[in-house]
C-alpha angles and dihedrals in degrees: 000000000000092000093050092046094050099042107031118357138305112278114253099186134035120209124185140173121215107321087006087062092053088049091051093049091047091054106035093095095045097058109073098203094048109104099187148329139246124203132192117200094339125175120240092221135021093220087073091055092053090052092047092048091048091050089049091055117008090189089080089072098035100041102022097249140040142164129256130186116221119171094350091305125111120223133189111229124192126205090242089066091053090049089051091051092051093048098047114095104213095168091060091051090049093056088060095054112112099158121096117276134192117203124195124187141153120235088219099043103150097203102043121026124234091246089076094064089044089054092046090051091050094048091049097046109029114073136171142164113010096346116126123249115302122264116252091237128173128201123206118189117214104204114209095007122135124224097264095043091236104114094076121030090207090063094066092043089051093049095048095046090049092048090051093050092046092048091051090055092044095052094046091063 
């Protein structure tokens, strides 16, 4: 954020896929120039990610590190990362989001179930007690799409066109 602000311009939109979507949502309120966030197949909690990564390579827990393959890329994962994922309270952060959010998710996502986006939407839009006003969040389903949006070329085109239209409207307010 600081590098972009100093060298180019302060970011006005955060976009993230999967864990990057969770990161974007957790930071959207902390960056004053950011007007909103877009997520693609984002999880509703980071503890779920820790469990998923540990199932992918149990050596992470037993040896302190392991490797996982995600989207044909191999990553080294350390047990500290899983501990951080388990400790972070994403739902509490989401209940503080008041900025606009656009959520994309496939009902048949084989990596991250559709229940995650339903929980994200509920945490962003249903408030009570001393919570701040709800986020004007929108949810768009991507029927038949895979987690990485590579199965059907039209999925990625639809997502980018929709983000562009949403962003134009967001910036005009």
